[in-house]
N, C-alpha and C positions, 0 to 999 in steps of 0.2 A: 740357566733359563730353559724351560721347556719348549719344544718346537711348536710352532703354530699349528692349529688343526688344519687338515687338508679337506677341502670340499670340491667335489666333482660336479659341475653343472653341465648337463648333457645338451643343452640348446640355449641359443641366445634368448634372453627374456625380453620383455617390454622395456623401452628406454629407461625409465626411472628406476625400475627394480634392477636392471642390469648395472646401471651406475652405482646404486647403492651396494650391490654385491661386490663390484670391482673396487670400490673405494673403501671396503672394510678392511682396515690394517690389521686386524687381530687374526686373520686367517690366511692360508695360502690356497689360491684358487686354481683349479684345473678346469679350463673352459673349453668346451667344444664350440667352435665359432661359426659353424655352418648352420644354415637354416634347415638343412636336411636332417633326418634323424641320424643319430650316431650309430654306425655300423656295429653289429654285435661284437665282432672281434675287438674293435676299438673300445667299446664299452668295458669289456672284460679285461682289457689292458690297462686303461686309464683309471679304473675304479680300485686298482691295487693300492692298498695302503692309506685310503682315504678314511676320514672320520664322519663325513657326511656326504650324501649323494642327493642332488636336487634333479629330479627326473620328470619326464612327461609320460603321457599314456603309451607312446610308442616304444618306451624302454621296458623291457621285460626284466624285472628284478626278482629272479628265482634263487633257488639254492646255489646254482652255479655262480651267479653274479655276487652273491653274499660271500661265498667261498673265496672267490677272487679278490673281494675287498679285504678280507683278512679280519682278524679279531678286533681291530680298532674301530670298526664301523658302528657308529652310535645311533645314526638317524638316516632315514630315507624320507625325503620330502618331495611329494608330487604335485605338480601344478594341475590338480584336478579334484573333484569331490569323489569320483569313483576310484577304485584301487584294485580292480580285478587283474591288473598287470603286475601286481606285487604279491609275492607268495607270503602271506601273512603267518602261516605256521612256522616258517623258517625265522622270520623276524622275531616272533614271540619266543621261540626256543632260544634265541641268542640275546634276548633282552634289547633288541633294536627298536627305537621308537619310530612311529610312521606318522607323518604329517600330511594332511590334506587341505584342500581349500573350499570348505562349505560356505553356505550363506552368501558369499560375495558373487556367486554366479546364479543364484536362485531367480532373480528377476529376468535376467537376459535369457535363461533357459526356458522359463515359463512364457516369455513373450514370443520367442521363436517357436514354441509348441503351438501357441495360438495362431501365429502367422502361417505355419505349416498346414494347420487344420483348415484355415480359410482358403489357402491356395489349393489344397486337395479337394475340398468340397465344392469349390467353384471352378475347377478344372483349368487352373492357370497354365499347366504344362501344355495342354492342347491349344489354349487360347494364344499363348506366346508363340507357338509354332506357326499357327495360322496367320497371326499378325505380321509375320515375316515374309508372307506371300502376298500375291495380289489376287487371291482366290477366296475372298471373304464371301462373295455373293451378295445377293440382296438380303435386307433384314428379314429374319425368320423367327417367329415366336419361339421355336424349339431349338435354336441355335445355341449350342454349348450350354444348355441348361443344366446347372448343378444342383446341389442340395442346400437347402437352408438349414442353418445351424440352430436357429432360435427354436425353442420348444421341444427339442429332441432329448432323448434319454441318453445321458452321458455317463461314461464309467472310466475310472482311472485305476490302472494296475500299479500299485505302489503309492503310498500316501504319506511320503515324507515331506521335506521342505519343499521340493519342486512340485510334487504332486499336489499339495495343498495350495501352492501359489497358482498352479494351473486352475484348480477348482475355483479359486477366488476370482479368477478372470472370467471363467465360464459362466459365472452367475449373471454376468451382464446379458447373457443370451437366454435367460430365463428357461433353463432345462426343465423338462418335465419331471425327470428324476436325476439325481446326482448320486451315483454309487462308487464305492471303491472296493478293490480286492486287495487284501493285505493280510500278512500273517499276524498282525497285531491290531487291536482295537485303538482308535483314536477318538476318544470321547469329547475332548475339548474341540477338535476340528469338526467333529460331526455336528456339535452345537453351533459353532460359529459359522460354518459353511452349509449347513442343512444337508449334509452327506450321510448316506447310509452304507454300512459295511455288508457285503455279501460274501460269505466265506466259501461258497461252492462256485468254482470257476465256470462250469457249464451253465449254471443258473445266471451267473453274472453276464457272460457273453450273450446269451440268448434273449436278454431283456435289455440290450444296450445298442443304441444306434451309432454312437461314437466311442470308440475304445482307444484310450490314450495310455501309453506305456511309459512310465516314469520310474520304475523299480530298479534296484540294484541288480547286477548280474552275479548270481550265486549258483551253487550246485542245484538249488531247487527251481531257480528261475531260467536256467539255460535250456533253450529249446522249449519253453513253456508253451509257446504258440506254434503249434505243428498241425499236421494234417488231421489228427484226432480232435484237437481242441478247436481247430478252425471250423469243424462241422457244426459247431454250436453258435457261430456268428449269425446274426440277422442278414438276410440276403443283401440289402443295400447298405450295410454298415460301412463305416469308415474307420481304418486302423491308422493310428499315429504312433510312431516310435521315436522318442528323443532320449531314451535311456541308454541301452547298449544293444548292439546288433546281434549278439548271441542269443538274446531272449526269443528271437523269431527264426524259425527255419525258412530260409528264403526260397528254397526250391518249392516247398509246401505253399508258401505265399504265393508264388508265381501260379500254381495250379489253381489256387482258390480265387485269384483275381480273374483268371481266364474263364473259370467255370461260373463265375458269378456268386460263389459262396460268399465272397467279401466284395463290397461295391468298389472300394478304392483305398489306396494306401499312401501314406506320406511317411518317409523315413529320413531322419537326420543322421542315423547310425546304422552301420551294416556289419556283417561279419563274412569276410575280412574287411579291413579298411587299409588302403583304398579298395572300393568294391570293383570286381572285374568288369571292364567296359563291355565284354561279351556276354555278361549275364543277361538272360532273357528278360528279367524285370525292367531293364532299361528300354526295351521295345514297347512296353505297355503304355497306352495313354492314360490309364487309370492308376499309374504308380509314379509318384513324384519323389526322387531321391536327392538329398542334399548331402555335401561332403563334410558332415559332422561340424556344424557352425553354431551349435546351441549356445555357447558362451562367447561367440565372436562379436563382441563389441570392445572398443579400445578401453572404455572405463572398466569393464569387467576383467579383461585379460590383464589390465595393469594391477587391479586389486588382487587377482589370483597370484600373479607373479610375486607381488609384494609380500603377500601372506606366506607364499612358499619360502621366500628368503628369510622371513622372520622364523618360520618352523626350523629350517635347517640350521640357522645361527643358534637358535635356543638349544637345539639338540647337541650340537658340538661342544657347547659350553655348560652342558649339564642342567639347563633350566627347563622349566615346564614349556611344552609347546603351546603356541596360541590356539592350534586347531589340531588335534590328534585322534588317532583311532585306538580304542581300547583293545589291545591284543591279549 
């Protein structure tokens, strides 16, 4: 009898998915039981000899990790739709499958994006701080006046599943224009959402009141929004990032917010994560930072965990992954 496939799971999953994984009698499970990320040294040690690895965004699966796993590694399954923490050329070279969790987090991410936009435009950060004091003062017609979203020109960087879900929700605010910046044309989405593609980034930024980032982090998008490209933002524009922190240069963003080049920013993602508490962006009233909670609903995380389990099980048994990346 051949030995059972070994699967390393680098974090405790949501309850239903965890029970499913632990009750799977066809495998041998190596489980990291802490809620904290698996230390690098522990990862490199525990991944040795496994057939599958079920990982999170905090786990760097590079050539070193794949080497440590050995020749038996068949699949890496990540509980995320993004996979910039996985070195895909190494996986492709060794014919290792990569599973992701798309679609199931689209609605949660789009809803969080809209919520972050509303909170940023209406100055929730400042309002919440003042609400905790007894220094509100008398009613003032200009007290904490923010920006109306309705009727603004809106632009989305990246127009995949999440970008289109955001666009669908933005239509309720009757944007004057709805544009997107993407390396590829999306004709069906253009027709259904009334969106227009603008291929020149400076032109896209200079005509947009609300810029929302939903694209993947790639070599082309890393540092895409920096001191040079930020010069093209409209003065009172709002920048929202719910994609990946590395797309924005945060030091340059700080300068742009202080100088008024950009009016306000809302970030659910940063680089690095966790974001340093001493970073000056935290001191700005016009910058709202969240700790990467885009998909943080129980329904979504349960679905993500379950899909990740399905992916890793399919991979170790030589079956087609329910949701995979073409490498």
